[in-house]
C-alpha positions as CSV (number, residue, x, y, z in Angstrom):
1,M,0.1,16.4,-8.1
2,R,0.7,13.4,-5.8
3,T,-2.1,12.8,-3.3
4,R,-1.3,13.8,0.3
5,V,-2.2,11.0,2.7
6,V,-3.3,11.9,6.2
7,I,-4.3,10.0,9.3
8,S,-7.9,10.8,10.4
9,G,-8.6,8.3,13.2
10,L,-6.9,6.2,15.8
11,G,-7.9,3.2,17.9
12,T,-6.4,0.9,20.5
13,A,-7.3,-2.5,21.9
14,L,-4.8,-2.8,24.8
15,A,-5.7,-3.9,28.3
16,G,-5.2,-1.0,30.7
17,V,-4.8,1.6,28.0
18,S,-7.6,4.1,27.7
19,G,-6.8,5.3,24.2
20,P,-4.1,6.6,21.9
21,G,-3.3,9.5,24.2
22,A,-2.3,7.1,27.0
23,L,0.4,5.2,25.0
24,L,3.2,7.3,26.4
25,G,2.3,6.9,30.0
26,A,5.0,5.9,32.5
27,G,5.5,2.3,33.6
28,G,3.6,-0.7,32.3
29,P,-0.1,-0.5,31.4
30,A,-2.5,-0.6,34.3
31,A,-4.6,-3.7,34.8
32,G,-7.7,-3.6,32.8
33,P,-10.4,-5.7,31.2
34,D,-9.7,-7.8,28.1
35,P,-10.6,-5.6,25.1
36,V,-12.3,-8.5,23.4
37,S,-14.9,-8.7,26.2
38,T,-16.6,-5.7,24.6
39,L,-17.3,-7.6,21.3
40,R,-20.9,-8.8,20.7
41,G,-22.6,-10.6,17.8
42,P,-22.7,-14.0,16.1
43,G,-19.6,-15.9,14.9
44,L,-17.2,-14.8,17.6
45,R,-16.7,-18.4,18.8
46,Y,-14.9,-19.3,15.6
47,K,-12.6,-16.2,15.4
48,D,-9.1,-16.3,16.6
49,R,-7.8,-13.9,19.2
50,A,-5.8,-11.7,16.7
51,T,-9.0,-11.2,14.7
52,K,-11.0,-10.3,17.8
53,L,-8.4,-7.8,18.9
54,A,-8.2,-6.3,15.4
55,L,-12.0,-5.9,15.3
56,C,-11.9,-3.9,18.5
57,A,-9.2,-1.6,17.4
58,A,-10.7,-1.2,13.9
59,E,-14.1,-0.1,15.3
60,R,-12.5,2.4,17.6
61,A,-10.4,3.9,14.8
62,L,-13.4,4.2,12.4
63,R,-15.5,5.8,15.1
64,D,-12.6,8.3,16.0
65,A,-12.4,9.2,12.3
66,G,-16.1,10.0,12.2
67,L,-16.7,7.2,9.7
68,L,-19.3,5.2,11.7
69,D,-23.0,6.2,11.9
70,A,-25.3,5.7,14.9
71,D,-25.9,2.1,13.8
72,G,-22.2,1.3,13.6
73,K,-22.2,1.3,9.8
74,V,-19.4,2.9,7.8
75,T,-20.4,6.2,6.3
76,D,-18.7,9.2,4.9
77,G,-21.9,11.2,5.0
78,S,-22.6,10.9,1.3
79,E,-25.5,8.4,1.5
80,A,-28.7,10.2,0.9
81,D,-30.8,7.6,2.7
82,G,-28.2,6.7,5.3
83,S,-28.4,3.0,4.4
84,G,-24.7,2.6,3.7
85,T,-23.1,0.5,0.9
86,D,-20.1,-1.7,0.4
87,R,-17.0,0.4,-0.3
88,P,-14.6,-0.6,-3.1
89,D,-12.4,2.4,-2.4
90,F,-11.9,1.5,1.3
91,G,-9.2,-1.1,2.0
92,V,-7.6,-3.0,4.9
93,V,-3.9,-3.5,5.6
94,V,-3.0,-5.7,8.6
95,S,0.5,-6.2,10.0
96,T,1.0,-9.3,12.2
97,N,3.8,-11.9,12.5
98,W,2.0,-14.3,14.8
99,G,-1.6,-13.7,13.8
100,N,-3.6,-16.9,13.5
101,V,-0.7,-19.2,14.4
102,D,-3.0,-20.7,17.2
103,T,-5.6,-21.8,14.6
104,V,-2.9,-23.2,12.3
105,C,-1.2,-25.1,15.0
106,D,-4.4,-26.5,16.5
107,T,-5.7,-27.6,13.0
108,S,-2.4,-29.2,12.0
109,A,-2.4,-31.1,15.4
110,T,-5.9,-32.3,14.7
111,I,-5.0,-33.6,11.3
112,R,-1.9,-35.3,12.6
113,E,-3.6,-37.0,15.5
114,R,-7.1,-37.7,14.1
115,G,-7.0,-37.1,10.3
116,Y,-8.5,-34.4,8.0
117,A,-12.1,-35.5,8.6
118,A,-11.8,-34.4,12.2
119,T,-11.2,-30.8,11.3
120,S,-14.0,-28.2,11.8
121,P,-15.5,-26.7,8.6
122,M,-16.0,-23.5,10.6
123,L,-12.4,-23.3,11.7
124,L,-10.5,-24.5,8.6
125,P,-11.0,-21.3,6.6
126,N,-9.5,-19.4,9.5
127,T,-6.1,-21.0,8.8
128,A,-5.7,-18.6,5.9
129,S,-3.0,-16.0,6.7
130,N,-5.2,-13.2,5.6
131,V,-8.1,-14.1,7.8
132,T,-7.8,-11.1,10.2
133,A,-7.9,-8.5,7.4
134,S,-10.7,-10.4,5.7
135,W,-12.9,-10.5,8.8
136,V,-12.4,-6.7,9.4
137,A,-13.4,-6.1,5.8
138,I,-16.4,-8.3,5.9
139,T,-17.6,-6.8,9.2
140,H,-17.5,-3.3,7.8
141,G,-18.2,-3.8,4.1
142,L,-14.7,-2.6,3.0
143,R,-14.3,-4.0,-0.5
144,G,-11.1,-2.4,-1.5
145,A,-7.6,-3.9,-1.5
146,N,-7.2,-6.4,1.4
147,V,-3.6,-7.2,2.5
148,T,-1.8,-8.9,5.4
149,L,1.9,-8.3,5.9
150,C,4.0,-10.8,7.9
151,N,7.3,-9.1,7.3
152,G,9.3,-9.4,10.5
153,P,10.3,-6.3,12.6
154,T,9.6,-3.8,9.9
155,S,6.1,-5.1,9.1
156,G,4.1,-2.4,10.9
157,L,5.8,0.5,9.2
158,D,5.7,-1.4,5.9
159,A,1.9,-1.7,6.3
160,V,1.5,2.1,6.8
161,H,3.7,2.6,3.8
162,W,1.7,0.3,1.5
163,A,-1.6,1.8,2.7
164,R,-0.3,5.2,1.7
165,N,0.9,3.9,-1.7
166,L,-2.5,2.3,-2.4
167,I,-4.2,5.7,-1.6
168,A,-1.6,7.9,-3.4
169,S,-1.8,5.7,-6.6
170,G,-5.6,6.1,-6.7
171,R,-6.4,2.4,-5.9
172,L,-8.1,3.5,-2.6
173,T,-9.5,6.6,-1.0
174,R,-9.2,5.3,2.5
175,A,-7.4,2.4,4.3
176,L,-7.8,0.9,7.7
177,V,-4.3,-0.1,9.0
178,I,-4.1,-2.5,11.9
179,G,-1.2,-3.8,13.8
180,V,-2.0,-6.8,16.0
181,E,-0.2,-9.6,17.9
182,P,-1.9,-12.1,20.2
183,V,-0.5,-14.0,23.2
184,N,-1.6,-17.7,23.4
185,A,0.1,-21.0,24.0
186,P,1.3,-21.6,20.4
187,V,2.8,-18.1,20.2
188,E,4.6,-18.6,23.5
189,R,5.9,-22.0,22.4
190,L,7.3,-20.4,19.2
191,V,8.6,-17.2,20.6
192,G,9.5,-18.2,24.1
193,G,7.1,-16.0,25.9
194,A,8.9,-14.0,28.5
195,G,11.2,-16.9,29.3
196,D,14.1,-16.6,26.9
197,D,15.1,-12.9,27.3
198,G,12.7,-11.8,30.1
199,V,10.8,-9.5,27.7
200,P,7.0,-10.0,27.8
201,L,4.9,-10.2,24.6
202,L,2.3,-7.6,23.5
203,D,-1.2,-8.9,23.5
204,G,-3.3,-6.3,21.7
205,A,-4.0,-4.3,18.6
206,V,-3.9,-0.7,17.3
207,A,-5.4,0.8,14.3
208,L,-5.4,4.0,12.2
209,V,-7.4,5.3,9.3
210,A,-5.4,6.7,6.4
211,E,-7.2,8.9,3.9
212,A,-6.5,11.0,0.9
213,E,-6.5,14.5,2.3
214,E,-9.1,15.8,-0.1
215,A,-11.5,13.1,1.0
216,V,-11.1,14.1,4.6
217,L,-11.8,17.8,3.7
218,A,-14.8,16.8,1.5
219,R,-16.5,15.1,4.4
220,G,-15.6,17.6,7.0
221,G,-13.3,15.3,8.9
222,R,-10.1,15.9,10.9
223,S,-6.5,15.5,9.7
224,L,-4.5,14.5,12.7
225,A,-1.2,14.0,11.0
226,A,0.3,13.4,7.5
227,V,2.2,10.3,6.4
228,G,5.7,11.5,5.5
229,P,8.7,9.9,3.9
230,Y,9.4,6.1,4.3
231,A,12.6,4.1,3.7
232,R,13.5,0.4,4.1
233,R,17.2,-0.3,4.0
234,S,19.6,-2.9,5.2
235,D,20.8,-0.6,7.9
236,L,18.9,1.4,10.5
237,G,21.2,4.5,10.1
238,A,20.7,4.5,6.3
239,A,16.9,4.3,6.6
240,V,16.7,7.1,9.2
241,S,19.1,9.3,7.2
242,E,17.0,8.8,4.0
243,V,13.7,9.9,5.6
244,R,15.3,12.9,7.2
245,R,17.1,14.0,4.1
246,H,14.8,16.9,3.2
247,E,13.7,18.0,6.7
248,T,14.0,21.6,7.8
249,A,13.9,20.8,11.6
250,P,14.7,17.7,13.6
251,P,11.9,15.4,14.8
252,G,10.3,16.2,18.1
253,L,10.6,12.5,19.1
254,W,12.1,9.3,17.8
255,Y,10.5,5.9,18.4
256,L,13.2,3.3,18.6
257,P,13.2,-0.3,17.2
258,E,12.6,-3.0,19.8
259,P,15.6,-5.2,20.6
260,P,16.0,-8.1,18.2
261,L,14.6,-11.5,19.3
262,G,17.2,-13.4,21.2
263,A,20.0,-10.9,20.6
264,V,21.5,-7.8,22.2
265,A,20.4,-4.6,20.4
266,P,23.1,-2.8,18.5
267,A,23.9,0.8,19.3
268,R,21.5,3.2,17.6
269,P,22.9,5.6,15.0
270,H,23.6,9.1,16.3
271,Q,20.8,11.5,15.4
272,D,21.5,15.0,16.8
273,S,19.9,15.4,20.2
274,V,16.5,14.0,19.2
275,P,14.6,12.6,22.3
276,T,14.0,8.9,22.0
277,H,11.3,6.5,23.3
278,D,11.1,2.7,23.2
279,L,7.5,1.5,23.3
280,S,8.6,-2.1,23.8
281,A,10.0,-1.1,27.2
282,R,6.4,-0.5,28.3
283,F,4.3,-2.9,26.2
284,G,6.8,-5.8,25.6
285,R,7.8,-7.3,22.4
286,C,5.4,-5.9,19.8
287,S,6.7,-7.7,16.6
288,G,4.4,-6.9,13.7
289,A,2.3,-4.5,15.7
290,L,5.2,-2.2,16.6
291,G,5.3,0.1,13.5
292,V,1.5,0.7,13.6
293,L,1.7,1.3,17.4
294,Q,4.5,3.8,16.8
295,C,2.4,5.6,14.2
296,V,-0.6,5.8,16.5
297,A,1.5,7.1,19.4
298,A,3.3,9.5,17.1
299,T,0.0,10.9,15.8
300,A,-1.3,11.4,19.3
301,E,2.0,13.1,20.2
302,L,1.8,15.4,17.3
303,V,-1.7,16.5,18.2
304,R,-0.7,16.9,21.9
305,T,2.6,18.8,21.5
306,G,2.5,20.6,18.1
307,H,5.8,19.0,17.0
308,T,6.6,19.4,13.3
309,S,7.4,15.7,12.9
310,V,7.9,12.5,14.8
311,L,10.2,9.7,13.6
312,A,9.2,6.0,13.8
313,S,11.7,3.2,13.2
314,A,11.7,-0.6,13.3
315,G,14.3,-3.3,12.8
316,H,18.1,-3.0,13.1
317,G,19.1,-4.4,9.7
318,T,22.2,-6.3,8.8
319,G,24.7,-3.4,8.4
320,P,28.2,-3.2,9.9
321,G,28.4,-4.1,13.6
322,R,25.0,-5.9,13.5
323,P,25.9,-9.6,13.0
324,G,23.3,-12.0,14.4
325,T,20.5,-9.5,15.1
326,G,18.1,-11.6,13.2
327,D,16.7,-8.5,11.4
328,D,16.9,-8.6,7.6
329,A,16.2,-4.9,7.2
330,A,15.4,-1.7,9.0
331,A,12.6,0.8,8.2
332,A,11.9,4.4,9.1
333,L,8.9,6.7,8.6
334,L,8.2,10.3,9.4
335,L,4.8,11.4,10.7
336,L,4.3,15.1,10.0
337,S,2.1,17.6,11.7
338,S,-1.2,18.0,9.8
339,S,-0.3,21.7,9.3
340,A,3.1,21.0,7.9
341,S,3.4,21.2,4.1
342,G,4.5,18.3,2.0
343,G,4.4,14.6,2.6
344,A,6.0,11.6,1.1
345,P,8.2,12.3,-1.9
């Protein structure tokens, strides 16, 4: 029997957002302290902003899942002496399109202007594209599969999908899934900030803990939602139709893709009378963080409302009537109520 994968913990690191339950609030986020101001400990000086944001969201998701002990160490309650150990069955999957671009740009500028010898041995390893996922794993002793996806607009939903596959295949028991995008000078130069199309950029991170359902039950944890069907297609309508193919009732809410960068969003496919919500209208252009943000918001919505399912979607694809959107694909994923039967096919 295929392993059912559930979501057991949620975390946010967004200024002005108190937690996952506040993601659907009206208007833009209220002013609030920078989430990274809560971080303490050695080595922060050499970590980029994306990594710091991810560490904040990761800690909150792990704590929400009941997987941190009083000392902040990862535990599932099975350690007889409470000392904790490294965990080869606990992985990290990060989605980010801009990630550590600030470190990469600064380092390449240093090499260009002053030569390789002028680079910092402390900063140079942080130019690796997997640095954020690596630091999260090192911080919490998560020794399982460690992956970063930089996959355009569908990246966040792709990350949740691949975390689910790693668990369902038996490679992992648990996975910490993080969507993060920073705002800094190199990102604004590359993307245009809010200047090109007037849309601001998300500066923050969100995280969720995905687990095999039997593992949650064994440790007495909570199943907040189940990860349902996923599809990645060349066209948004095709992706949405595929994940809804076996449903018995329409989703209670549909999270829409954000508008393509520098292009007018094409019309969305007709989907009954399903209510829709665009998180980018509140948080700005979310890029690689969008799909994880949608899944965190969808899980909170399922817990709050009792809907049977919530639909998440990202990217508009290259199908008919979508020339020049800049999206190479579209993805859709259903989040199911924890009490609903089934899961991903």
